[in-house]
Backbone as ProteinMPNN parsed JSONL, in Angstrom:
{"seq_chain_A": "MNKFWQALAALLPTGFAWPRDPLATLMRVLRGVAGSFNEQHEFIRLTANQWQPHQAVTRLAEWEECTGLPDACFGLNQDDATRRKLLLARLRGPALEYSDSSPASPGALIAICAWLGYPLVTVVYNTPFRTGMRCGQRLGQLDGKLWITVTIQSIPFRVGVSRANDRLLQGTLNGSELACYLQRVVPARYSVNVIFV", "coords_chain_A": {"N_chain_A": [[-26.685, -10.303, -16.558], [-28.44, -11.94, -17.281], [-30.169, -11.619, -15.288], [-31.369, -9.191, -15.829], [-32.395, -9.834, -18.237], [-34.156, -12.005, -17.823], [-35.996, -10.437, -16.102], [-37.178, -8.463, -17.769], [-38.389, -10.127, -19.515], [-40.33, -10.982, -17.761], [-41.913, -9.035, -17.414], [-43.001, -8.815, -19.667], [-46.441, -9.142, -21.487], [-48.777, -11.478, -21.448], [-49.484, -14.417, -24.153], [-49.756, -15.202, -27.493], [-48.551, -13.182, -29.409], [-46.501, -12.404, -27.866], [-43.794, -14.184, -27.797], [-41.847, -16.442, -25.76], [-39.691, -18.063, -26.776], [-36.404, -18.331, -26.544], [-35.026, -17.798, -29.263], [-36.305, -16.244, -30.327], [-37.188, -12.899, -32.229], [-38.137, -11.3, -30.679], [-37.411, -11.79, -27.745], [-34.491, -11.597, -28.192], [-34.102, -9.242, -28.841], [-35.165, -8.044, -26.348], [-32.847, -9.085, -25.054], [-30.548, -7.725, -26.123], [-31.18, -5.171, -24.767], [-31.248, -5.654, -22.025], [-28.652, -6.24, -22.164], [-27.501, -3.77, -22.268], [-28.517, -2.324, -20.214], [-27.192, -3.805, -17.917], [-24.683, -3.339, -18.562], [-24.605, -0.412, -18.014], [-25.228, -0.785, -14.878], [-22.827, -1.834, -14.13], [-21.388, 0.147, -14.725], [-22.384, 2.333, -12.732], [-21.991, 0.814, -10.373], [-19.128, 0.659, -10.451], [-18.158, 3.057, -10.588], [-19.326, 4.391, -8.171], [-17.522, 2.533, -6.456], [-15.107, 3.821, -6.926], [-15.115, 5.881, -5.142], [-14.43, 4.844, -2.751], [-11.263, 4.241, -0.987], [-9.835, 1.945, -0.744], [-10.237, 0.955, -3.119], [-10.026, 2.558, -5.323], [-8.958, 3.602, -8.369], [-9.301, 5.095, -10.938], [-9.962, 7.501, -9.401], [-7.953, 7.681, -7.884], [-6.043, 9.833, -8.128], [-7.324, 12.059, -7.015], [-7.834, 11.317, -4.411], [-5.087, 11.262, -3.406], [-4.491, 13.59, -3.509], [-5.916, 14.977, -1.902], [-4.927, 13.988, 0.325], [-2.051, 14.709, 0.796], [-0.442, 13.251, -0.843], [1.482, 12.162, -3.67], [3.896, 10.371, -1.94], [6.704, 12.095, -0.904], [9.213, 10.291, -0.14], [8.914, 8.046, -1.7], [8.965, 8.799, -4.202], [7.665, 9.56, -7.584], [7.213, 7.635, -9.213], [5.544, 5.159, -8.7], [3.372, 1.772, -8.769], [0.061, 1.534, -8.993], [-0.684, -0.188, -6.796], [1.101, 0.211, -4.692], [0.552, 2.966, -4.234], [-1.684, 3.04, -3.544], [-1.828, 1.461, -0.96], [-0.168, 3.25, 0.361], [-1.684, 5.626, 0.401], [-3.972, 4.532, 2.195], [-2.456, 4.195, 4.4], [-1.848, 6.522, 5.229], [-4.494, 7.595, 5.747], [-5.506, 5.845, 7.805], [-3.44, 5.793, 9.583], [-0.491, 5.125, 11.602], [0.267, 1.881, 12.525], [0.215, 0.44, 15.379], [1.76, -1.179, 18.067], [0.302, -1.571, 20.55], [-2.576, 0.192, 21.944], [-1.858, 2.592, 23.241], [0.986, 2.686, 22.814], [4.376, 3.919, 21.288], [5.135, 5.262, 17.964], [7.675, 4.675, 17.774], [8.229, 2.496, 19.023], [10.072, -0.879, 18.894], [8.644, -3.045, 18.137], [6.378, -1.507, 16.552], [7.875, -0.624, 14.595], [8.93, -2.593, 13.362], [6.687, -3.7, 12.233], [5.779, -1.785, 10.631], [8.14, -1.975, 8.758], [7.648, -4.299, 7.562], [5.103, -3.976, 6.636], [6.069, -2.169, 4.652], [7.22, -3.899, 2.856], [9.578, -5.645, 3.746], [10.067, -8.015, 5.211], [11.725, -9.243, 7.236], [13.512, -7.866, 9.426], [15.24, -6.515, 12.017], [15.207, -4.396, 14.985], [17.295, -2.16, 16.33], [18.013, -0.408, 19.483], [20.595, 1.872, 20.005], [23.015, 3.982, 21.648], [25.594, 6.058, 20.391], [29.164, 6.095, 21.291], [30.159, 9.371, 22.673], [32.378, 12.159, 22.967], [33.272, 13.935, 26.11], [32.081, 12.87, 28.195], [31.993, 11.815, 31.371], [34.379, 10.06, 33.625], [33.683, 7.093, 34.704], [30.965, 7.3, 33.95], [28.489, 5.236, 32.41], [28.9, 3.743, 29.349], [26.826, 3.946, 26.396], [24.6, 4.544, 27.483], [20.992, 5.451, 27.991], [20.677, 8.344, 27.056], [20.924, 10.179, 25.337], [21.124, 10.946, 21.871], [18.99, 8.71, 20.117], [19.731, 6.02, 18.159], [18.325, 4.055, 15.614], [18.799, 0.851, 14.262], [18.153, -0.693, 11.344], [18.155, -4.008, 9.972], [18.264, -5.393, 6.833], [17.178, -7.636, 4.813], [19.016, -8.706, 1.996], [20.133, -9.154, -1.283], [23.164, -10.0, -2.264], [26.049, -8.925, -5.009], [27.051, -11.187, -7.103], [29.574, -13.111, -8.619], [29.065, -14.49, -11.868], [26.697, -14.769, -11.79], [25.32, -12.109, -11.22], [24.693, -9.367, -13.293], [26.846, -6.935, -15.309], [26.243, -3.469, -14.108], [24.567, -3.926, -12.38], [23.282, -3.348, -8.963], [25.554, -3.696, -5.99], [24.419, -4.599, -3.841], [20.986, -5.998, -3.779], [17.891, -4.973, -3.29], [14.456, -4.528, -2.239], [13.559, -2.055, -2.043], [15.896, 0.779, -2.608], [16.719, 1.664, 0.079], [17.079, 4.317, 0.642], [14.442, 5.151, 0.625], [13.232, 3.838, 2.681], [14.633, 4.659, 4.851], [13.899, 7.318, 4.592], [11.286, 7.163, 5.25], [10.867, 6.314, 7.579], [12.376, 7.983, 8.929], [10.535, 10.098, 9.344], [8.512, 8.932, 10.316], [9.057, 8.226, 12.856], [9.776, 9.767, 16.428], [11.077, 13.19, 16.714], [13.393, 12.749, 17.961], [14.994, 10.832, 17.563], [17.191, 9.252, 15.251], [17.687, 7.743, 12.367], [18.918, 4.943, 11.163], [19.798, 2.739, 8.398], [20.863, -0.577, 7.483], [22.28, -2.518, 5.384], [22.26, -6.163, 5.063]], "CA_chain_A": [[-27.445, -9.987, -18.038], [-29.52, -13.054, -17.589], [-31.206, -11.438, -14.27], [-32.143, -8.284, -16.398], [-33.404, -10.449, -19.253], [-35.603, -12.385, -16.958], [-37.038, -9.243, -15.244], [-37.778, -7.6, -18.83], [-39.363, -11.141, -20.093], [-41.376, -11.269, -16.693], [-42.74, -7.736, -17.513], [-44.092, -8.908, -20.979], [-47.728, -9.78, -21.494], [-48.879, -13.119, -22.041], [-50.339, -14.71, -25.48], [-49.17, -16.01, -28.801], [-47.833, -12.279, -29.889], [-45.076, -12.396, -27.228], [-43.298, -15.424, -27.873], [-40.819, -16.643, -25.185], [-38.461, -18.662, -27.258], [-35.02, -17.536, -26.827], [-34.34, -17.62, -30.394], [-37.313, -15.417, -31.132], [-36.628, -11.601, -32.4], [-38.392, -10.262, -29.282], [-36.431, -12.131, -26.801], [-33.351, -11.371, -28.808], [-34.235, -7.468, -28.527], [-34.902, -7.917, -25.024], [-31.54, -9.643, -24.235], [-29.965, -6.493, -26.124], [-31.725, -3.949, -23.767], [-30.64, -6.203, -21.126], [-27.105, -5.929, -21.948], [-27.015, -2.344, -22.053], [-29.057, -2.29, -18.83], [-26.035, -4.498, -17.544], [-23.316, -1.992, -18.565], [-24.998, 0.989, -16.844], [-25.309, -1.331, -13.792], [-21.787, -2.312, -13.781], [-20.875, 1.405, -14.546], [-22.295, 2.831, -11.71], [-21.124, 0.118, -9.353], [-17.559, 0.545, -10.699], [-18.123, 4.441, -10.306], [-19.362, 4.05, -6.601], [-16.208, 2.084, -5.885], [-13.985, 4.744, -7.216], [-14.967, 6.934, -4.23], [-13.673, 3.96, -1.639], [-10.089, 4.649, -1.06], [-9.022, 0.888, -0.918], [-10.466, 0.268, -4.493], [-10.003, 3.791, -6.089], [-8.033, 3.547, -9.582], [-9.324, 6.363, -11.87], [-9.77, 8.47, -8.639], [-6.679, 7.762, -6.89], [-5.111, 11.049, -7.98], [-7.894, 12.808, -6.191], [-7.457, 11.023, -3.319], [-3.638, 11.69, -3.148], [-4.259, 15.31, -3.477], [-6.737, 15.37, -0.575], [-4.129, 13.367, 1.876], [-0.943, 15.008, 0.606], [0.307, 12.449, -1.507], [2.379, 11.221, -3.472], [4.914, 10.555, -0.828], [8.09, 12.467, -1.324], [10.3, 9.444, 0.272], [9.042, 6.987, -2.599], [8.815, 9.372, -5.812], [6.372, 9.625, -8.428], [7.41, 6.043, -10.04], [4.788, 3.756, -7.992], [2.5, 1.602, -9.285], [-1.089, 1.842, -8.373], [-1.08, -0.767, -5.644], [1.747, 1.061, -3.837], [-0.066, 4.195, -4.08], [-3.213, 2.735, -2.556], [-1.224, 1.247, 0.19], [0.349, 4.542, 1.115], [-3.086, 6.35, 0.725], [-4.645, 3.694, 3.081], [-1.508, 4.121, 5.54], [-2.039, 7.836, 5.493], [-5.978, 7.75, 6.112], [-5.659, 4.731, 8.892], [-2.535, 6.263, 10.955], [0.226, 4.11, 11.605], [-0.294, 0.663, 13.019], [0.963, 0.353, 16.292], [1.504, -2.423, 18.879], [-0.899, -1.389, 21.233], [-3.239, 1.661, 21.525], [-0.894, 3.728, 23.934], [2.659, 2.417, 22.273], [4.815, 5.01, 20.476], [5.6, 4.524, 16.573], [9.079, 4.603, 17.8], [8.725, 1.179, 19.63], [10.812, -2.184, 18.005], [7.277, -3.793, 17.184], [5.899, -0.785, 15.473], [8.894, -0.227, 13.612], [9.017, -3.914, 12.507], [5.364, -3.921, 11.477], [5.973, -0.767, 9.382], [8.918, -2.258, 7.735], [6.841, -5.561, 7.154], [4.354, -3.115, 5.552], [6.506, -1.788, 3.314], [7.637, -4.836, 1.794], [10.418, -5.781, 4.348], [9.472, -8.819, 6.208], [13.042, -9.8, 7.778], [14.048, -6.714, 10.16], [15.637, -6.33, 13.65], [15.324, -2.974, 15.337], [18.169, -2.053, 17.796], [18.515, 0.703, 20.169], [21.965, 2.183, 21.031], [23.498, 5.287, 21.573], [27.256, 6.075, 19.769], [29.849, 7.159, 22.501], [30.446, 10.73, 22.339], [33.581, 12.628, 23.973], [32.737, 14.861, 27.19], [31.417, 12.078, 29.206], [32.58, 11.601, 32.47], [34.99, 9.095, 34.197], [32.511, 6.151, 35.47], [29.682, 7.21, 33.512], [28.017, 4.15, 31.993], [28.738, 3.811, 27.96], [25.729, 3.183, 25.856], [23.453, 5.033, 28.147], [20.028, 6.015, 26.802], [20.169, 9.665, 27.695], [21.569, 10.819, 23.97], [20.146, 10.633, 20.675], [19.255, 7.21, 19.981], [19.805, 5.33, 16.663], [17.622, 2.709, 15.178], [19.413, 0.285, 13.196], [17.23, -1.86, 10.979], [18.788, -4.819, 9.352], [17.723, -5.756, 6.074], [17.905, -8.785, 4.209], [19.386, -8.304, 0.516], [20.69, -10.118, -2.208], [24.836, -9.358, -2.69], [26.336, -9.171, -6.066], [27.785, -12.645, -6.994], [30.313, -13.333, -10.053], [28.63, -15.488, -12.488], [24.897, -14.502, -11.55], [24.946, -11.012, -11.486], [25.303, -8.859, -14.652], [27.118, -5.346, -15.547], [25.342, -2.332, -14.133], [23.56, -4.49, -11.145], [23.798, -3.103, -7.751], [26.062, -4.492, -5.24], [23.389, -5.187, -3.248], [19.795, -5.797, -4.47], [16.516, -5.029, -2.464], [13.213, -4.424, -3.435], [13.635, -0.581, -2.421], [17.299, 1.153, -2.247], [16.888, 1.94, 1.593], [16.664, 5.614, 1.331], [12.995, 5.261, 0.821], [12.591, 3.18, 3.952], [15.191, 5.669, 5.929], [13.027, 8.752, 4.868], [9.801, 6.951, 5.505], [10.943, 6.021, 9.383], [12.525, 9.308, 9.891], [9.099, 10.735, 9.145], [7.17, 8.248, 11.375], [9.532, 7.976, 14.584], [9.487, 11.14, 16.918], [12.059, 14.019, 16.284], [14.856, 13.037, 18.662], [15.53, 9.674, 17.183], [17.901, 9.095, 14.344], [17.408, 6.577, 11.622], [20.329, 4.214, 10.155], [19.375, 1.705, 7.627], [21.978, -1.343, 7.218], [21.676, -3.96, 4.481], [22.908, -7.364, 5.313]], "C_chain_A": [[-28.636, -10.797, -17.733], [-30.411, -12.226, -16.623], [-32.105, -10.315, -15.199], [-32.98, -8.733, -17.374], [-34.528, -11.207, -18.518], [-36.523, -11.404, -16.582], [-37.866, -8.449, -16.446], [-39.211, -8.998, -19.637], [-40.476, -11.182, -19.161], [-42.276, -10.22, -16.951], [-43.637, -7.747, -18.81], [-45.676, -9.493, -20.674], [-47.794, -11.161, -21.99], [-49.558, -13.26, -23.255], [-49.191, -15.039, -26.511], [-48.293, -14.815, -29.585], [-46.483, -12.058, -28.964], [-44.399, -13.387, -27.039], [-42.005, -15.471, -26.694], [-39.642, -17.352, -25.45], [-37.312, -17.957, -27.204], [-34.548, -17.281, -28.118], [-35.207, -16.545, -31.184], [-36.667, -13.883, -31.376], [-37.248, -11.132, -31.19], [-37.693, -10.71, -28.377], [-34.617, -11.904, -27.191], [-33.161, -10.048, -28.645], [-34.114, -7.631, -26.88], [-33.491, -8.361, -24.349], [-30.446, -8.406, -24.706], [-30.079, -5.273, -25.386], [-31.214, -4.498, -22.58], [-29.605, -5.927, -20.945], [-26.769, -4.529, -21.479], [-27.813, -1.8, -20.782], [-27.818, -2.739, -17.744], [-24.873, -3.739, -17.447], [-23.551, -1.145, -17.935], [-24.788, 0.243, -15.402], [-23.715, -1.451, -13.405], [-21.276, -0.897, -13.572], [-20.841, 2.205, -13.588], [-21.808, 2.194, -10.488], [-19.483, 0.446, -9.41], [-17.301, 2.112, -10.065], [-18.251, 4.791, -8.607], [-17.916, 3.682, -5.914], [-15.258, 2.963, -6.112], [-13.752, 5.675, -5.921], [-14.823, 5.914, -2.73], [-12.141, 3.892, -1.831], [-9.411, 3.205, -1.649], [-9.413, 0.057, -2.059], [-10.543, 1.514, -5.751], [-8.671, 3.487, -7.185], [-8.143, 4.879, -10.358], [-9.398, 7.587, -10.674], [-8.819, 8.924, -7.41], [-6.206, 9.221, -6.954], [-5.736, 12.065, -7.141], [-7.652, 12.672, -4.734], [-6.14, 11.255, -2.603], [-3.57, 12.888, -2.657], [-4.97, 15.842, -2.037], [-5.873, 15.119, 0.847], [-2.765, 13.861, 1.609], [0.254, 14.176, -0.273], [0.663, 12.679, -3.042], [3.485, 11.62, -2.699], [6.235, 10.977, -1.4], [9.2, 11.097, -1.209], [10.106, 8.473, -1.147], [8.52, 7.531, -4.213], [7.931, 9.22, -6.305], [6.394, 8.348, -9.568], [6.579, 5.096, -9.281], [3.808, 3.127, -8.672], [1.102, 1.645, -8.318], [-1.071, 0.968, -6.783], [-0.123, -0.3, -4.231], [1.2, 2.229, -3.498], [-1.32, 3.977, -3.375], [-2.437, 2.344, -1.072], [-0.465, 2.289, 1.089], [-0.706, 5.264, 1.616], [-3.808, 6.075, 1.996], [-3.832, 4.275, 4.493], [-2.049, 5.67, 5.975], [-3.421, 8.177, 6.132], [-6.275, 7.062, 7.668], [-4.791, 5.389, 10.222], [-1.48, 5.055, 10.919], [-0.002, 2.833, 12.654], [0.609, 0.124, 14.13], [0.813, -1.111, 17.423], [0.678, -2.564, 19.681], [-1.309, -0.185, 21.039], [-2.308, 2.603, 22.082], [0.569, 3.751, 23.291], [2.875, 3.596, 21.234], [5.085, 4.265, 19.091], [7.078, 4.268, 16.714], [9.421, 2.997, 18.611], [9.261, 0.145, 18.674], [9.499, -2.407, 17.291], [6.632, -2.998, 16.531], [6.655, -0.488, 14.468], [8.86, -1.37, 12.876], [7.75, -4.336, 11.682], [5.253, -2.711, 10.346], [6.972, -1.015, 8.302], [8.456, -3.318, 6.927], [5.689, -5.056, 6.017], [4.871, -2.594, 4.404], [7.087, -2.767, 2.514], [9.256, -5.306, 2.469], [10.363, -6.66, 5.472], [10.549, -8.955, 7.706], [13.462, -8.492, 8.361], [14.302, -7.023, 11.482], [15.794, -4.854, 13.918], [16.169, -2.974, 16.674], [18.323, -0.688, 18.0], [19.865, 0.931, 20.681], [21.959, 3.362, 21.072], [25.018, 5.384, 21.325], [27.816, 6.799, 21.321], [30.18, 8.543, 21.886], [31.685, 11.373, 23.641], [32.538, 13.817, 25.212], [31.991, 14.065, 28.131], [32.579, 12.127, 30.471], [33.325, 10.281, 32.813], [33.942, 8.106, 34.887], [31.41, 6.035, 35.108], [29.459, 5.908, 32.444], [28.139, 4.581, 30.268], [27.267, 3.042, 27.592], [24.451, 3.604, 26.497], [22.535, 5.409, 27.309], [19.477, 7.418, 27.365], [20.85, 10.835, 26.495], [20.702, 10.516, 22.916], [20.388, 9.152, 20.395], [19.06, 6.896, 18.317], [19.156, 3.9, 16.664], [18.065, 2.177, 13.953], [18.455, -0.812, 12.57], [17.928, -2.657, 9.737], [17.878, -5.298, 8.445], [18.173, -6.762, 5.262], [18.188, -8.335, 2.712], [20.127, -9.278, -0.213], [22.162, -9.624, -2.769], [25.043, -9.547, -4.088], [27.184, -10.397, -6.157], [28.091, -12.48, -8.678], [29.477, -14.485, -10.792], [27.189, -15.609, -12.775], [24.546, -13.199, -11.726], [25.373, -10.379, -12.912], [25.957, -7.138, -14.436], [26.297, -4.662, -15.099], [24.518, -2.823, -12.748], [24.338, -3.888, -10.01], [24.537, -3.969, -7.193], [25.294, -5.099, -4.363], [21.992, -5.013, -3.547], [18.706, -5.845, -3.247], [15.637, -4.338, -2.914], [13.07, -2.725, -3.066], [15.369, -0.234, -2.13], [17.578, 1.489, -0.76], [16.835, 3.512, 1.973], [14.928, 5.862, 1.119], [12.545, 5.237, 1.975], [13.276, 4.129, 4.793], [14.342, 6.904, 6.101], [11.755, 8.72, 5.465], [9.837, 6.736, 7.275], [11.123, 7.095, 9.816], [11.134, 10.365, 9.93], [8.04, 10.353, 10.207], [7.835, 8.369, 12.647], [9.734, 9.833, 14.802], [11.124, 11.846, 16.534], [13.338, 13.327, 16.854], [15.389, 11.728, 18.345], [16.377, 9.92, 15.656], [17.942, 7.376, 13.427], [18.448, 6.035, 10.792], [19.878, 2.881, 9.889], [20.654, 0.95, 7.058], [21.601, -2.423, 6.335], [22.645, -4.89, 4.92], [22.971, -8.225, 4.451]], "O_chain_A": [[-29.764, -10.343, -17.927], [-31.54, -12.052, -17.08], [-33.321, -10.459, -15.326], [-34.11, -8.269, -17.523], [-35.717, -10.943, -18.695], [-37.737, -11.539, -16.735], [-38.951, -7.905, -16.238], [-40.357, -8.837, -20.055], [-41.592, -11.404, -19.632], [-43.465, -10.442, -16.724], [-44.618, -7.041, -19.046], [-45.95, -10.2, -19.704], [-47.036, -11.774, -22.743], [-50.278, -12.314, -23.575], [-47.982, -15.1, -26.289], [-47.399, -15.202, -30.338], [-45.489, -11.53, -29.462], [-44.301, -13.641, -25.838], [-41.194, -14.545, -26.736], [-38.689, -17.378, -24.671], [-37.233, -16.916, -27.856], [-33.598, -16.501, -28.185], [-34.961, -16.085, -32.299], [-35.645, -13.627, -30.739], [-36.511, -10.318, -30.633], [-37.041, -9.763, -27.938], [-33.714, -12.092, -26.376], [-32.048, -9.651, -28.299], [-33.08, -7.365, -26.267], [-33.144, -7.981, -23.231], [-29.577, -8.063, -23.904], [-29.186, -4.426, -25.369], [-30.592, -3.649, -21.941], [-29.236, -5.421, -19.886], [-25.997, -4.204, -20.577], [-27.554, -0.642, -20.457], [-27.562, -1.994, -16.798], [-24.206, -3.538, -16.432], [-22.717, -0.879, -17.069], [-24.004, 0.875, -14.694], [-23.425, -1.11, -12.258], [-20.779, -0.6, -12.486], [-19.823, 2.83, -13.288], [-21.262, 2.866, -9.613], [-18.768, 0.446, -8.408], [-16.431, 2.348, -9.227], [-17.374, 5.36, -7.956], [-17.33, 4.354, -5.066], [-14.342, 2.856, -5.296], [-12.66, 6.147, -5.604], [-15.17, 6.422, -1.663], [-11.763, 3.453, -2.917], [-8.69, 3.155, -2.645], [-9.143, -1.138, -2.17], [-11.037, 1.346, -6.865], [-7.55, 3.185, -6.775], [-7.197, 5.665, -10.413], [-8.886, 8.658, -11.001], [-8.796, 9.802, -6.547], [-5.982, 9.811, -5.897], [-5.035, 12.892, -6.558], [-7.349, 13.589, -3.971], [-6.082, 11.418, -1.385], [-2.891, 13.293, -1.714], [-4.653, 16.797, -1.328], [-5.972, 15.667, 1.945], [-2.023, 13.297, 2.414], [1.461, 14.412, -0.332], [-0.038, 13.519, -3.606], [3.991, 12.741, -2.663], [6.809, 10.312, -2.262], [9.971, 10.9, -2.149], [11.153, 8.141, -1.702], [7.918, 6.901, -5.083], [7.045, 8.673, -5.649], [5.668, 8.242, -10.557], [7.101, 3.982, -9.259], [3.16, 3.922, -9.353], [1.141, 1.771, -7.095], [-1.436, 1.537, -5.754], [-0.486, -0.413, -3.061], [1.376, 2.577, -2.33], [-1.855, 4.832, -2.669], [-2.598, 3.112, -0.123], [-0.221, 2.155, 2.288], [-0.852, 5.569, 2.799], [-4.207, 6.951, 2.764], [-4.441, 4.71, 5.47], [-2.629, 5.847, 7.047], [-3.454, 9.027, 7.023], [-7.028, 7.549, 8.512], [-5.171, 5.501, 11.388], [-1.7, 4.083, 10.196], [-0.571, 3.127, 13.705], [1.612, -0.543, 13.877], [-0.156, -1.87, 17.459], [0.13, -3.665, 19.735], [-0.768, 0.577, 20.237], [-1.936, 3.494, 21.319], [1.231, 4.79, 23.284], [2.006, 4.126, 20.542], [5.229, 3.047, 18.984], [7.679, 3.68, 15.815], [10.533, 2.487, 18.746], [8.871, 0.299, 17.517], [9.265, -2.059, 16.133], [6.042, -3.584, 15.624], [6.147, -0.083, 13.423], [8.754, -1.222, 11.659], [7.748, -5.102, 10.719], [4.634, -2.858, 9.292], [6.875, -0.512, 7.183], [8.753, -3.368, 5.733], [5.453, -5.55, 4.915], [4.28, -2.545, 3.326], [7.474, -2.419, 1.399], [10.166, -5.311, 1.64], [10.567, -6.231, 6.607], [10.204, -8.803, 8.878], [13.913, -7.82, 7.434], [13.562, -7.809, 12.073], [16.445, -4.142, 13.153], [15.904, -3.541, 17.734], [18.649, 0.128, 17.138], [20.293, 0.308, 21.653], [21.01, 3.987, 20.599], [25.724, 4.747, 22.106], [27.282, 7.581, 22.108], [30.432, 8.705, 20.692], [31.761, 11.073, 24.833], [31.413, 14.289, 25.045], [31.234, 14.664, 28.896], [33.768, 12.434, 30.383], [32.86, 9.297, 32.238], [33.329, 8.649, 35.806], [30.666, 5.135, 35.497], [30.382, 5.67, 31.665], [27.568, 5.598, 29.875], [26.73, 2.069, 28.122], [23.367, 3.132, 26.154], [22.79, 5.7, 26.141], [18.393, 7.664, 27.893], [21.174, 12.0, 26.725], [19.652, 9.891, 23.061], [21.445, 8.522, 20.403], [18.35, 7.498, 17.512], [19.36, 2.942, 17.409], [17.889, 2.691, 12.849], [18.034, -1.734, 13.268], [18.219, -2.086, 8.687], [16.773, -5.654, 8.855], [19.363, -6.867, 4.965], [17.411, -7.482, 2.284], [20.714, -10.193, 0.365], [22.19, -8.852, -3.728], [24.261, -10.353, -4.593], [28.016, -10.601, -5.272], [27.401, -12.032, -9.594], [29.262, -15.48, -10.099], [26.615, -16.269, -13.641], [23.51, -12.976, -12.352], [26.296, -10.86, -13.569], [25.573, -6.345, -13.577], [25.194, -4.986, -15.54], [23.861, -1.982, -12.134], [25.565, -3.836, -9.931], [24.444, -5.114, -7.636], [25.56, -6.275, -4.112], [21.64, -3.835, -3.604], [18.745, -6.712, -2.374], [15.801, -3.568, -3.859], [12.416, -2.088, -3.891], [16.018, -1.025, -1.445], [18.761, 1.578, -0.432], [16.638, 3.969, 3.099], [14.377, 6.867, 1.567], [11.774, 6.053, 2.481], [12.518, 4.579, 5.652], [14.06, 7.46, 7.163], [11.159, 9.648, 6.011], [8.902, 7.002, 8.03], [10.499, 7.535, 10.782], [11.03, 11.336, 10.679], [7.143, 10.997, 10.752], [7.107, 8.64, 13.602], [9.807, 10.755, 13.988], [12.1, 11.188, 16.172], [14.344, 13.367, 16.146], [16.419, 11.475, 18.971], [16.034, 10.904, 15.0], [18.173, 6.25, 13.868], [18.832, 6.631, 9.786], [19.613, 2.031, 10.74], [21.44, 1.543, 6.32], [20.649, -3.164, 6.582], [23.794, -4.517, 5.154], [23.547, -9.288, 4.68]]}, "name": "protein", "num_of_chains": 1, "seq": "MNKFWQALAALLPTGFAWPRDPLATLMRVLRGVAGSFNEQHEFIRLTANQWQPHQAVTRLAEWEECTGLPDACFGLNQDDATRRKLLLARLRGPALEYSDSSPASPGALIAICAWLGYPLVTVVYNTPFRTGMRCGQRLGQLDGKLWITVTIQSIPFRVGVSRANDRLLQGTLNGSELACYLQRVVPARYSVNVIFV"}
């Protein structure tokens, strides 16, 4: 506001009829006009920021409608920060380990889980034993459907600390959101199995 007030004061003609004393009536009127200019300038700046997805608040619903959000995996009860994070992820695409890597690479899955709020994750590929395999064929061979096991740190229920109606394992999400999101991100030939530790 001071810059608007200084600019308006600099536009005044010189002379005794135009006092520059901050307590003069003319300067107080200019300070009020400068305040309205400042409010208009801030409104225009904030309006322009609403069209940038990483700063949107009032236009977040329009951004979500354009990108097919809110995400069905996370439900409708999301805070603005989570909604903005999912919007930016939808616009930018998955963050992969390197340019030609797959979203199913262990590093990419660890990065996705960390981005969703699960920093301590291990990704293990294995294939379950299946009937119909021949004698001498190696068990655990990567020729079938792969399972991704994501180990997530969680807080167990403790007597004397936890209360009635608390979950037996507490995590930031309940795991179904993470499994749903990972199932959509990884290729169709993989199955996702989320295990709480």
